[in-house]
C-alpha positions in Angstrom: 85.6 104.8 72.7 87.6 101.6 72.1 86.8 101.9 68.3 88.0 105.5 68.3 91.3 104.6 70.1 91.8 101.6 67.8 91.4 103.9 64.7 93.8 106.5 66.1 96.4 103.8 66.9 96.1 102.5 63.3 96.7 105.9 61.9 99.6 106.6 64.3 101.3 103.4 63.3 101.2 104.1 59.6 104.7 104.9 58.2 103.2 107.8 56.2 102.1 109.4 59.5 105.6 109.0 61.0 107.1 110.6 57.8 104.7 113.5 58.1 105.1 114.4 61.8 108.5 112.8 62.7 109.3 109.7 64.7 109.5 111.6 68.0 106.1 113.2 67.6 104.6 109.9 66.5 105.9 108.2 69.7 104.3 110.9 71.9 100.9 110.2 70.1 101.3 106.4 70.5 102.1 106.8 74.2 99.0 109.0 74.7 96.8 106.4 72.8 98.2 103.6 75.0 97.3 105.7 78.1 93.8 106.2 76.8 93.5 102.5 75.9 94.5 101.4 79.4 92.5 104.3 81.1 95.3 104.6 83.6 95.0 101.1 84.9 97.9 99.4 86.5 99.9 96.5 85.0 98.6 93.1 86.3 102.0 91.7 87.1 102.5 94.4 89.7 99.1 93.7 91.4 100.6 92.9 94.8 102.8 95.9 94.8 99.9 98.2 93.7 97.7 96.8 96.5 100.4 97.5 99.1 100.7 101.0 97.8 96.9 101.4 97.9 96.9 100.1 101.5 99.6 102.5 102.4 97.7 105.4 100.9 94.5 105.0 102.9 96.3 104.1 106.1 98.5 107.2 105.9 96.0 109.7 104.5 92.9 108.4 106.3 91.8 110.5 109.2 95.1 112.5 108.9 94.6 115.9 110.5 97.7 117.6 109.0 96.8 116.5 105.4 93.3 117.8 105.9 94.6 121.1 107.2 97.2 121.5 104.4 94.7 120.7 101.6 93.2 124.3 101.4 96.7 125.7 101.0 96.6 124.4 97.4 94.7 127.6 96.7 98.1 129.3 97.0 99.3 127.2 94.1 96.3 128.5 92.2 97.3 132.1 93.1 100.6 131.5 91.3 98.6 131.5 88.0 95.6 133.8 88.7 96.9 136.0 91.6 94.5 137.2 94.2 91.6 136.0 92.1 92.1 132.7 93.8 90.7 134.3 97.0 88.7 137.2 95.8 85.4 135.3 95.2 85.6 132.9 98.1 82.7 134.6 100.0 80.2 133.8 97.1 81.7 130.3 96.6 81.2 129.5 100.3 77.8 131.1 101.0 75.9 130.5 97.7 75.1 126.9 96.9 73.9 127.9 93.4 77.4 129.0 92.6 78.8 125.6 93.6 76.1 123.9 91.5 77.0 126.2 88.5 80.6 125.1 88.8 79.9 121.4 89.0 77.4 121.6 86.1 79.9 123.6 84.0 83.0 121.5 84.5 83.0 117.7 83.9 86.5 117.5 85.4 85.3 118.9 88.7 82.3 116.6 88.7 84.6 113.6 88.7 87.2 115.0 91.0 87.5 113.4 94.5 91.2 113.9 95.3 94.5 115.0 93.7 96.5 111.9 94.5 96.1 108.3 93.2 96.3 107.2 96.9 92.8 108.8 97.3 91.2 106.5 94.8 93.1 103.2 95.0 91.3 101.5 97.8 90.7 97.9 98.9 88.9 95.5 96.7 86.8 94.1 99.6 83.5 96.0 99.7 83.1 96.3 103.5 86.7 97.3 104.0 86.5 99.8 101.1 83.5 101.5 102.8 85.5 102.1 106.0 88.4 103.4 103.9 86.1 105.7 102.0 84.9 107.1 105.2 88.4 107.7 106.4 89.2 109.6 103.2 86.0 111.7 103.1 87.3 114.8 104.8 90.4 114.9 102.6 88.5 114.4 99.4 85.8 117.0 100.3 88.4 119.7 101.1 90.3 118.9 97.9 87.1 119.3 95.8 86.2 122.5 97.6 89.7 123.9 97.1 89.8 123.1 93.4 86.3 124.4 93.0 87.1 127.8 94.5 90.2 128.1 92.3 88.1 127.2 89.3 85.6 129.9 90.1 88.3 132.5 90.6 89.8 131.6 87.3 86.4 131.7 85.6 85.6 135.2 86.9 89.1 136.4 86.0 88.6 135.3 82.4 85.2 136.9 82.2 86.6 140.2 83.4 89.3 140.0 80.7 86.7 139.4 78.1 84.6 142.3 79.4 81.6 140.0 80.1 79.4 140.3 83.2 78.9 137.1 85.2 75.6 135.5 84.6 74.9 132.1 86.3 72.4 131.3 83.6 74.8 132.0 80.7 78.0 130.0 81.1 80.9 131.2 78.8 82.7 128.3 77.2 86.0 130.2 76.7 86.1 131.1 80.4 85.2 127.5 81.3 88.1 126.1 79.2 90.4 128.6 80.9 89.2 127.7 84.4 89.6 124.0 83.6 93.2 124.5 82.5 94.1 126.6 85.6 92.8 123.8 87.9 94.5 121.2 85.8 98.0 122.8 86.0 97.8 124.1 89.6 95.6 121.6 91.5 97.0 118.2 90.3 94.1 116.8 88.3 93.1 113.2 89.4 92.3 112.3 85.8 94.8 109.8 84.4 95.2 111.8 81.2 96.4 114.8 83.1 98.7 113.1 85.6 102.4 113.8 85.5 104.2 111.7 82.8 106.2 109.8 85.4 103.0 108.3 86.8 101.6 107.2 83.4 104.6 106.1 81.4 106.1 102.7 80.7 107.3 102.1 84.3 104.2 103.7 85.8 103.7 101.1 88.6 107.3 101.5 89.9 107.1 105.2 89.5 103.8 105.4 91.5 105.5 103.4 94.3 108.5 105.7 94.2 106.4 108.9 94.2 103.6 107.8 96.5 101.9 110.9 98.0 104.0 113.2 95.7 101.7 113.6 92.7 101.0 117.2 93.8 104.7 117.9 94.1 105.3 116.4 90.6 102.5 118.6 89.3 104.0 121.7 91.0 107.4 120.9 89.5 105.8 120.5 86.1 104.2 124.0 86.6 107.5 125.5 87.6 109.4 123.9 84.7 106.8 124.6 82.0 104.6 127.6 83.0 107.2 129.5 85.0 110.6 128.9 83.5 109.9 127.7 79.9 106.9 130.0 79.2 108.7 132.9 80.9 111.7 132.4 78.5 109.4 132.1 75.5 107.5 135.3 76.5 110.8 137.3 76.9 111.9 136.2 73.4 108.6 137.4 72.0 109.1 140.8 73.5 112.2 141.3 71.5 110.2 140.9 68.3 107.9 143.8 69.1 108.8 147.0 67.3 106.5 149.6 68.9 108.3 150.9 72.1 105.1 151.6 74.0 103.7 148.2 73.4 107.0 146.6 74.2 107.2 148.3 77.6 103.6 147.3 78.4 104.2 143.6 77.5 107.5 143.6 79.3 105.9 144.9 82.5 103.1 142.4 82.2 105.5 139.5 81.9 107.6 140.8 84.8 104.5 141.1 87.0 103.4 137.6 86.2 106.8 136.1 87.0 106.9 138.0 90.3 103.4 136.8 91.2 104.4 133.2 90.5 107.6 133.4 92.5 105.9 135.2 95.4 103.1 132.7 95.9 105.5 129.8 95.3 107.6 130.9 98.3 104.7 131.9 100.5 102.9 128.6 99.8 106.0 126.5 100.6 106.7 128.4 103.8 103.1 128.1 105.0 103.1 124.4 104.4 106.4 124.0 106.3 105.1 126.1 109.2 102.0 123.9 109.4 104.1 120.7 109.3 106.4 122.1 112.1 103.3 123.0 114.2 101.8 119.5 113.8 105.2 117.9 114.8 105.3 120.0 117.9 101.6 119.1 118.7 102.3 115.3 118.3 105.8 115.0 119.8 106.2 118.2 121.9 109.3 119.1 119.8 109.9 122.6 118.3 112.2 123.0 115.3 113.8 126.4 114.8 115.4 127.1 111.4 116.9 130.2 109.9 115.2 131.8 106.9 118.2 130.8 104.7 117.6 127.1 105.7 113.8 127.4 105.0 114.5 128.8 101.5 116.9 125.9 100.8 114.2 123.5 101.9 111.7 125.2 99.7 114.0 124.8 96.7 114.9 121.2 97.4 111.4 120.0 98.3 110.0 121.1 94.9 112.4 119.0 92.8 111.6 115.4 92.2 114.2 112.8 93.2 116.4 115.5 94.8 113.8 116.0 97.5 113.9 112.3 98.2 117.7 112.1 98.3 117.7 115.0 100.8 115.1 113.2 102.9 117.1 110.0 102.8 120.2 111.8 104.3 118.1 113.9 106.7 116.0 111.1 108.2 118.2 108.1 107.3 115.3 106.3 105.7 114.6 104.6 102.4 113.4 107.5 100.2 110.0 106.2 99.2 107.0 105.6 101.6 106.6 101.9 101.0 110.2 101.2 101.7 110.4 103.5 104.7 107.3 101.9 106.2 108.9 98.4 105.9 112.2 99.9 107.4 110.2 101.4 110.3 108.5 98.1 111.0 111.8 96.2 111.1 113.4 98.9 113.4 110.3 98.7 115.6 110.5 95.0 115.9 114.2 95.2 116.8 113.5 97.8 119.5 110.5 96.0 120.9 112.5 92.7 121.3 116.0 93.8 122.1 115.9 97.3 123.7 116.8 97.5 127.4 114.6 100.4 128.5 110.8 100.2 128.7 110.5 103.4 126.8 112.4 102.1 123.8 110.5 98.8 123.9 107.1 100.6 124.0 107.9 103.0 121.2 109.3 100.2 119.2 106.1 98.2 119.6 104.0 101.2 118.5 106.2 101.6 115.4 105.8 97.9 114.5 102.1 97.9 115.0 101.8 101.1 112.9 103.8 99.6 110.1 101.7 96.4 110.1 98.5 98.6 110.0 99.8 100.7 107.2 100.7 97.7 105.0 97.4 96.1 105.8 95.4 99.2 104.8 94.0 100.1 108.2 92.5 103.6 107.9 94.3 106.1 110.0 97.0 103.7 111.2 99.7 106.3 110.7 97.8 109.1 112.4 96.9 106.9 115.4 100.6 105.8 115.9 101.6 109.5 116.1 98.8 110.3 118.6 99.9 107.3 120.7 103.7 107.8 120.5 103.6 111.5 121.6 102.0 110.8 125.0 104.1 107.6 125.5 107.3 109.5 125.0 106.2 112.4 127.3 105.1 109.9 130.0 108.5 108.2 130.1 110.3 111.6 130.0 108.2 112.9 133.0 109.0 109.7 134.9 112.7 110.2 134.2 112.5 113.9 135.3 110.7 112.8 138.5 113.4 110.3 139.3 116.1 112.9 138.6 114.4 115.7 140.6 117.1 115.7 143.3 119.9 115.2 140.8 118.5 116.8 137.6 121.8 116.6 135.6 122.2 112.9 136.2 125.7 113.3 137.7 126.7 110.8 140.2 127.9 112.4 143.4 128.9 111.3 146.9 126.9 112.2 149.9 129.6 114.5 151.2 129.7 116.5 148.0 126.0 116.9 148.0 126.1 118.2 151.6 128.9 120.6 150.7 127.1 121.9 147.7 124.2 123.2 149.8 126.6 125.7 151.4 128.5 126.3 148.2 125.9 125.7 145.5 128.1 126.8 142.6 131.0 124.5 143.5 133.5 127.4 143.8 136.3 126.7 146.2 137.1 129.6 148.6 139.2 130.2 151.8 137.8 131.3 155.1 
């Protein structure tokens, strides 16, 4: 492999090649060759930063219930490309082991797939600690593989139907396999370094990975929206204008309109389903319910799918540094301040929990983030119940004199009246 990459690099650097394809095209090829030569590895000078990011990944994603529950929703992203075929064949996929074996045997990409985010694979270098981290990530990785596999199978069956070929588990069709691989690659955020979003593999990849930790799926979705929805849609519309036959023109136009409507429908449905799950989990952890109007939800869907803009919005909404590593450090500092300087026991306790959670996350303790949420919720509710118990006689916390309290029993609404 190294000899092949070296030979390709030698050709790409030749001035005659640059003259033939153009300087911009040559640079694209050189960047791709560089990526293959490094095999997606990080830069040595950022080793400490990369380890912190890896620690954060396993501590936040490990044993995380909401991430495990949201993982199967990636099927909706697959439905943007293949419609209801993403769900149509789930019964066979779930109940027939031979189908899953066929998929794994047919697709090398799915064989190597264990998660759609670099945070799934960048674990500790210590063997014993790595084993614990792998256990923490097992559920998430398994659900990711099953979700991607079911989308692959739906795409494979869809392509066979288009080709007019009956499904035969003993006769894999290479054209359908290539199509299914592509569908998974563009909708399920491939974990292979060659397919990752350009921002995570370019010249400043280590800083970009830190900036976009836990957001490779969002970057992949944005790339799909930009390339397969917008750019491809515009290209298809332009091609329709070149068709002379009126009947064919109408058929192609309807097909394009149907595809765009399908993409937009599942884009909105998927985003709203994810947000609903996040709201439900927030209510479960903290006992808080967030009510938003449909217009606000649609704005959130638009903003959350655009890189950088989503982080800027998050920074103003939550008043935190707009990338996970920075916000974790910020939370730790705030927790330390509350634990040492706050006057109320509630603030001191929640501050201590935040501080310990931040230390655990930076150290790579599996499930540290999830554990802090589980602990903080009951702690907050305990202190609130104690406060309500103390204010049972005076629930509104208004200081009153004994005489006014006595008078209020006869005139509970405080309305003055004459005899």
